[in-house]
Residue frames relative to the residue before (quaternion, step in Angstrom):
aa qw qx qy qz dx dy dz
M 1.0000 0.0000 0.0000 0.0000 0.00 0.00 0.00
S 0.4262 -0.7135 0.4912 0.2607 3.57 -0.82 0.95
E 0.6636 -0.5060 0.3734 0.4051 3.57 -1.26 0.39
T 0.6338 0.5311 -0.3291 0.4561 3.62 1.02 -0.78
N 0.6622 0.4992 -0.3031 0.4695 3.57 0.93 -0.88
K 0.6316 0.5260 -0.3332 0.4619 3.60 1.03 -0.77
N 0.6617 0.5008 -0.3064 0.4663 3.57 0.93 -0.87
Q 0.6500 0.5074 -0.3135 0.4709 3.60 0.99 -0.81
A 0.6497 0.5068 -0.3140 0.4717 3.56 0.98 -0.84
G 0.6541 0.5109 -0.3097 0.4639 3.59 0.98 -0.80
A 0.6534 0.5057 -0.3096 0.4707 3.56 1.00 -0.81
A 0.6425 0.5155 -0.3220 0.4666 3.60 1.01 -0.80
A 0.6433 0.5147 -0.3192 0.4684 3.60 0.99 -0.81
A 0.6482 0.5222 -0.3204 0.4522 3.58 0.97 -0.83
K 0.6518 0.5179 -0.3203 0.4520 3.59 1.03 -0.73
T 0.7011 0.4651 -0.2751 0.4652 3.58 1.06 -0.69
E 0.5437 0.5899 -0.4201 0.4242 3.62 1.19 -0.29
K 0.2767 -0.7727 0.5532 0.1427 3.53 -0.86 1.00
K 0.4967 -0.6361 0.5066 0.3035 3.52 -1.11 0.78
K 0.2525 -0.7627 0.5814 0.1285 3.56 -1.03 0.86
V 0.1022 -0.7667 0.6307 0.0628 3.55 -1.18 0.66
K 0.5501 -0.6102 0.4611 0.3353 3.55 -1.24 0.51
A 0.0054 0.7901 -0.6116 0.0412 3.54 -1.11 0.77
L 0.3702 -0.6685 0.5879 0.2653 3.52 -1.38 0.19
Q 0.1749 -0.7337 0.6461 0.1168 3.57 -1.00 0.87
V 0.0382 -0.8441 0.5324 -0.0509 3.55 -0.51 1.19
V 0.0303 -0.7613 0.6477 -0.0071 3.56 -1.05 0.94
S 0.2837 -0.7753 0.5459 0.1430 3.57 -0.97 0.89
A 0.5463 -0.6022 0.4823 0.3261 3.54 -1.25 0.56
R 0.7950 0.1183 -0.0797 0.5895 3.59 1.20 -0.42
E 0.5856 -0.6077 0.4233 0.3296 3.55 -1.17 0.67
G 0.8319 0.2617 -0.1794 0.4553 3.56 -1.15 0.66
F 0.3967 0.7245 -0.4762 0.3015 3.55 1.23 0.35
R 0.1847 -0.8059 0.5580 0.0703 3.60 -0.80 1.03
R 0.1817 0.7502 -0.6245 0.1192 3.52 -1.07 0.84
G 0.8506 0.1169 -0.1009 0.5026 3.57 -0.97 0.83
G 0.6811 -0.5072 0.2864 0.4436 3.57 1.12 0.65
H 0.6740 0.4428 -0.2923 0.5140 3.59 1.26 0.27
V 0.3409 -0.7177 0.5716 0.2047 3.56 -1.24 0.55
F 0.1054 -0.8061 0.5823 0.0103 3.56 -0.92 1.00
G 0.0508 -0.7793 0.6241 0.0231 3.52 -1.29 0.47
H 0.7742 -0.3375 0.2607 0.4677 3.54 -1.27 -0.49
D 0.6456 0.4692 -0.3170 0.5123 3.61 1.19 -0.42
A 0.5361 -0.6535 0.4331 0.3130 3.58 -0.96 0.91
V 0.1594 -0.7366 0.6522 0.0817 3.53 -1.14 0.85
V 0.1731 -0.7866 0.5863 0.0864 3.57 -0.86 0.97
L 0.0555 -0.7977 0.6000 -0.0240 3.56 -0.73 1.15
K 0.3796 -0.7186 0.5330 0.2354 3.58 -0.74 1.03
I 0.5443 -0.6385 0.4457 0.3120 3.56 -0.91 0.98
E 0.6560 0.5422 -0.3110 0.4231 3.60 0.96 -0.87
D 0.6733 0.4799 -0.2846 0.4851 3.60 1.25 -0.39
L 0.6727 0.4762 -0.2795 0.4925 3.60 1.31 -0.06
T 0.4344 -0.6462 0.5532 0.2961 3.53 -1.24 0.52
K 0.6538 -0.4927 0.3852 0.4259 3.57 -1.26 0.26
E 0.6351 0.5346 -0.3209 0.4559 3.58 1.05 -0.77
Q 0.6484 0.5081 -0.3216 0.4668 3.61 0.94 -0.83
I 0.6382 0.5216 -0.3255 0.4633 3.59 0.95 -0.89
K 0.6595 0.5100 -0.3049 0.4604 3.59 0.90 -0.89
Q 0.6606 0.5121 -0.3086 0.4540 3.59 0.90 -0.94
I 0.6813 0.4880 -0.2864 0.4643 3.57 0.91 -0.91
K 0.6994 0.4729 -0.2761 0.4593 3.59 0.84 -0.96
D 0.6993 0.4867 -0.2702 0.4484 3.60 1.04 -0.74
E 0.5759 0.6180 -0.3741 0.3827 3.60 1.21 -0.35
R 0.4152 -0.7474 0.4723 0.2145 3.57 -0.64 1.16
L 0.6795 0.5005 -0.3001 0.4446 3.60 1.11 -0.57
L 0.6663 0.4628 -0.3017 0.5009 3.56 1.30 0.06
A 0.2422 -0.7162 0.6338 0.1636 3.56 -1.09 0.82
V 0.0492 -0.8297 0.5541 -0.0468 3.56 -0.45 1.26
S 0.0406 -0.7751 0.6305 -0.0048 3.54 -0.95 1.01
E 0.3423 -0.6988 0.5810 0.2385 3.56 -1.10 0.69
V 0.0018 -0.8006 0.5953 -0.0689 3.55 -0.79 1.13
E 0.3303 -0.6843 0.5924 0.2680 3.55 -1.34 0.01
V 0.0712 -0.7908 0.6079 -0.0022 3.54 -1.01 0.94
D 0.6397 -0.4925 0.4055 0.4286 3.57 -1.26 0.23
A 0.5481 -0.6599 0.4182 0.2988 3.55 -1.00 0.86
E 0.5100 0.6903 -0.4038 0.3166 3.60 1.15 -0.48
C-alpha cells in the first residue's frame, strides 16, 4: 500500500470514529421510580452526564433503589 493510500485510509478511519461521552446507566429496583427528574424501571436508562446538573447526578447516585454505572456512549 502506498503512503498516500495509507494516509487516506487513516483519515477515513478517523472520520468514522465516533466521539464518546460519559453517561450514567441506571436501573431501578421497581418500575416507575422517579429521581432527579427522570423515570426509571427494570430496563436500563442511559443519561449523558453533560445533560444532567450536579444536583441530578448526586440524587441519582445517592439513591439506594437505583443501580448506577458510569459508562461511555456515542456523543450523538
